[in-house]
C-alpha positions in Angstrom: 99.1 119.8 96.0 97.8 117.3 93.2 93.7 117.7 92.4 93.7 115.3 90.0 91.7 112.3 89.8 92.8 108.9 88.8 91.7 104.9 88.9 94.1 102.8 91.3 93.2 99.1 90.2 95.5 96.6 93.5 96.4 93.7 93.2 97.4 91.6 96.5 99.9 89.2 95.2 102.6 86.2 97.2 105.7 87.6 97.5 107.6 84.6 95.1 105.2 86.1 92.3 106.7 90.3 92.9 109.9 89.3 90.3 107.5 87.9 86.9 105.2 90.6 87.5 108.2 93.0 87.3 109.5 91.3 84.6 105.8 91.9 82.6 106.1 95.3 83.3 109.1 96.4 82.3 108.2 94.2 79.4 105.2 97.2 79.0 108.0 100.0 78.7 107.7 101.1 81.6 110.7 102.0 83.2 112.2 103.5 87.1 110.8 106.5 87.9 112.7 107.1 92.2 114.7 105.5 93.6 113.8 102.2 95.7 112.5 103.3 99.3 110.6 103.2 103.0 107.2 104.5 102.6 105.7 105.6 106.7 102.5 106.2 107.1 100.8 107.2 110.1 96.6 107.2 109.3 94.7 109.4 111.5 91.0 109.2 112.2 88.0 110.4 114.2 86.8 109.2 117.4 83.8 107.8 115.8 86.0 105.3 112.9 84.4 107.7 110.3 86.9 106.9 107.9 87.6 103.0 108.7 82.7 103.1 108.5 83.2 104.7 105.2 85.9 102.9 103.6 84.6 99.5 104.9 80.6 100.4 103.4 82.5 100.8 100.0 80.9 104.4 100.3 81.6 106.9 96.6 82.4 110.0 98.9 85.3 109.1 101.3 88.7 110.6 102.9 91.9 109.3 104.2 94.3 111.4 106.1 97.7 110.7 107.1 100.8 112.0 107.6 103.6 109.9 104.9 107.3 110.1 104.5 110.3 108.4 103.4 112.7 106.0 104.2 116.3 105.3 102.2 119.2 103.0 103.0 120.9 104.6 105.3 117.7 105.6 107.6 118.2 109.5 106.1 114.2 111.0 106.8 112.8 112.7 103.9 108.9 114.9 102.5 107.1 114.2 105.4 103.2 115.7 104.1 99.6 115.4 105.6 97.9 113.5 102.6 94.1 113.6 102.2 93.3 110.7 100.0 89.3 111.8 98.2 87.9 108.8 96.5 84.8 109.9 94.7 83.8 107.1 93.0 86.1 105.3 91.5 88.6 107.9 91.2 90.9 109.1 93.7 93.1 112.3 94.1 95.4 113.4 96.9 96.2 116.6 98.4 99.3 117.2 100.6 100.2 120.2 102.5 104.2 119.7 104.1 105.2 119.7 107.1 109.3 119.4 106.5 109.5 121.3 110.0 108.2 118.4 112.2 110.7 115.6 110.2 113.4 115.8 113.2 111.0 115.4 115.7 109.5 111.8 114.2 112.0 109.3 115.1 112.7 111.5 119.1 108.8 112.0 120.3 106.0 109.7 121.4 103.4 109.7 118.5 100.9 112.0 120.3 102.7 114.7 121.3 103.7 114.6 117.5 100.1 114.6 116.3 98.9 117.8 118.6 102.0 120.0 116.8 100.9 119.0 113.6 96.8 119.4 114.9 97.7 122.9 115.5 100.2 123.9 113.0 97.4 122.6 110.6 94.2 124.3 112.1 96.6 127.7 112.1 97.5 127.2 109.0 94.8 125.8 106.5 91.4 126.7 108.0 89.6 126.1 104.3 90.0 121.7 105.4 87.5 121.3 107.4 88.0 117.9 108.2 91.4 118.4 109.9 89.6 121.0 112.2 88.0 118.0 114.2 90.4 116.2 116.9 91.8 113.3 114.8 93.4 110.1 116.1 96.7 108.4 115.4 95.0 104.9 114.8 97.7 102.8 112.7 101.9 103.0 111.5 102.5 101.3 108.5 105.9 100.1 106.3 106.8 98.7 103.3 108.8 99.0 101.3 107.6 100.6 97.6 109.3 99.9 94.1 108.3 102.8 91.0 107.5 102.2 87.7 106.1 104.0 84.9 105.4 104.0 81.2 106.2 107.0 78.3 102.0 107.4 78.6 102.0 108.4 81.9 100.4 104.2 83.4 102.2 103.8 87.5 103.2 100.9 88.6 103.8 100.8 92.3 105.1 97.3 94.0 104.5 97.0 98.2 106.8 94.8 99.7 107.6 94.0 104.1 104.6 96.0 105.2 104.6 95.9 108.0 101.9 97.3 110.7 101.9 98.7 114.5 99.5 99.9 116.7 100.0 104.0 118.0 96.8 104.1 120.6 100.5 104.1 123.1 101.9 106.8 124.2 105.3 105.2 121.9 108.1 106.6 120.3 108.1 105.6 116.3 111.7 103.5 117.7 109.4 101.8 120.5 106.6 100.2 118.3 106.0 96.8 117.6 105.3 96.1 114.0 103.3 93.0 112.4 104.3 91.2 109.4 101.9 91.4 106.8 103.1 88.6 104.8 102.2 89.6 101.3 102.7 91.7 99.1 100.6 94.9 96.5 101.0 95.9 93.3 99.2 99.5 92.2 98.5 100.6 88.8 97.7 104.0 89.1 96.5 105.8 85.5 94.0 109.3 83.8 90.9 108.8 82.8 92.6 109.0 79.4 94.1 105.6 79.2 91.5 103.1 80.6 90.8 101.6 78.0 94.9 100.8 77.9 94.9 100.1 81.1 92.0 97.5 80.0 93.9 95.9 77.0 97.4 95.7 79.0 95.1 93.5 81.5 92.8 91.5 79.4 95.7 89.7 78.4 96.6 88.4 82.1 95.4 86.7 84.8 94.8 89.2 86.8 92.0 90.5 89.2 92.3 93.9 91.2 91.1 93.3 94.7 89.3 96.4 97.0 92.3 96.8 99.7 93.0 99.1 102.5 96.3 99.1 104.5 94.1 101.0 107.1 92.0 98.7 107.0 93.4 95.2 106.9 96.5 96.8 109.1 93.4 97.5 111.7 91.8 94.4 112.0 95.3 91.7 112.2 96.0 93.8 114.9 92.9 93.6 115.9 91.4 97.4 116.8 88.6 96.6 114.5 86.7 93.9 113.0 86.7 93.8 108.9 86.4 90.5 107.5 
């Protein structure tokens, strides 16, 4: 479980600009941190859509909850975790709870059934996380390809492409969902507070402008399950 707060800057890109930015970060000395892989996430919210509303309003203190797992080129699945993303002002941190025991169910059982099993497990084993003691509903499934790079001073760059959103309010399994393509790519720069001046200096020499961006909000809007302008 990680408790280290860091900044996360996001940049929305046309897919054809990815190559030039990859060359740019390599010029900065960033090396590949992990092999490119598929990220799968299911975002959860309560019946009042509190996480959605807090994110939309830009609340300085907020949380979002998701389960995430990875997929390689051979369609092998790995590293299923529940993640609690916490935001304090402009800083973020992530707490993780391993859920590897549920990985064999991912492509076999309906999402609602997996959710019930996971929530019961979480309530029984992690009572300290009060946010997890309420009933949470699977709101959105997101799948995308992510590439990872990192500099020697621990500044991380990630590139998300082929982003797809699927509605999870029905009783389908992951394999039965009907995804919708986003059409844009996302670059993130993640760094600890001690590297803030270094990142400011890097960005000063570019025409890049960070923007508020939430895959949960954007996907909900595209799927018309919530209003987000």
